[in-house]
N, C-alpha and C positions, 0 to 999 in steps of 0.2 A: 504369891498372889499378885504382886506388882508386875512380875514378868508377864503373867497371863493378861492383865489389864493393858499392858503396853502392847502386846500382840494384837489384842482386840482393837485398840486405838489405831494401830498401824493398818490393820485390816479395814477398819472403817474409812480411814483416809484413802486407802488404795481403791476401795469401792467408790468413794465419792469422786475421785479423780477419773475413774473409769466411766462414770456416767455424767461427768461434767459439773459436779457440784463442789463448791468451795466450802469445806467444813468450817473454816474460821468465820465465815459470814453467817452461818446458821447456828453456831455452837451455843450462843447465849440467848438466842431469840426463840428457839423451838426445840422440840425433841429431835435430835440428830438422827436417831434410829428411824423415826417415822418419816422424816424427809428423805432419807436414803432409801428406805423401803418403797416409798411412793415413786421415787425417781427410777429405781430398778424395775418396779412393776410397769411403769410407763414405757421404759425402754424395751422391756420384754414384750409388751403388747404391740409395740411398733414392729419389732422383729417378727412376731407372730403374724401380723397382717402382711408383711412383705413375703414371708414364706408361704402363706396361704395363697397369695396372688401368683406366686411362682408355681405352686402345685396346680392351681386352676389352669394356668396357661399350658402346663405340661399335659394335663388331662385333655385339654382341647387339642393339643398337638397329637396325642395318642388316638383320639377319636375326632378327627377333623370334621365329621358330619355334624358335630355339636357346635362348631364355630358359628358365629353370628351370620356370616355370609353364606354358609351352607345349610343353615337350619331350615329355611323355607322349603327347599327341595329334598334335603337329606343326601344329595349327591355331593361327591367330592370330585371336582373336575381336574383333569390333567389333559392338556392339549385338547380342550373343549369337549371332552367326553368323561364319563364316570370312570375314575381310576380303578374301580373294582371290577371292571370288565377285563377279560383275558388279554385283549389287544392292548389296552392302555397299561396294564401291569407289565407286559412285555416291553412296551415303548419306554415306560418309566425305568425299568431295569437296564435297558440299553443306554438310555440317557445317563443314568447313574454310573454305569460302567465307564462310559465315555468321560464323565467328569472325574471319576476316580483315577482313571488312566492319566488324564491330563495333569491332575494334582501330583500323582506319583512321579510322573516324568519330570515335572518342574522341581520336585524335591530331590529325587534320586538320579535323575537322568533317564533317558529311554532304556527300557528293559531290553535285554538281548532277544533277538528274534521279533521284536515289535516292529510294525511297519512304519 
């Protein structure tokens, strides 16, 4: 029984250190489990909010017509025209290929047969 209690105490101290709580300061003043649970829940809620914000930003990146600056018209502009037109998609692909080639050449050197 003493070994189990010691392991629980060690675990409580480890959790407290993880969330930035000093167990010695709260040991005699309040219920340590309650304080730790509250701090863990607070940290969890903060992480949840951060992750939710990342998910929202990712969704807006996946559906750029939902971004604030595009919401009024529903258009997603690239080179001053809607990117969903065939011409703009071709231009975007060409520009992306150019950027990819530049980065590839910077990293690995020019490919054989490249101009």
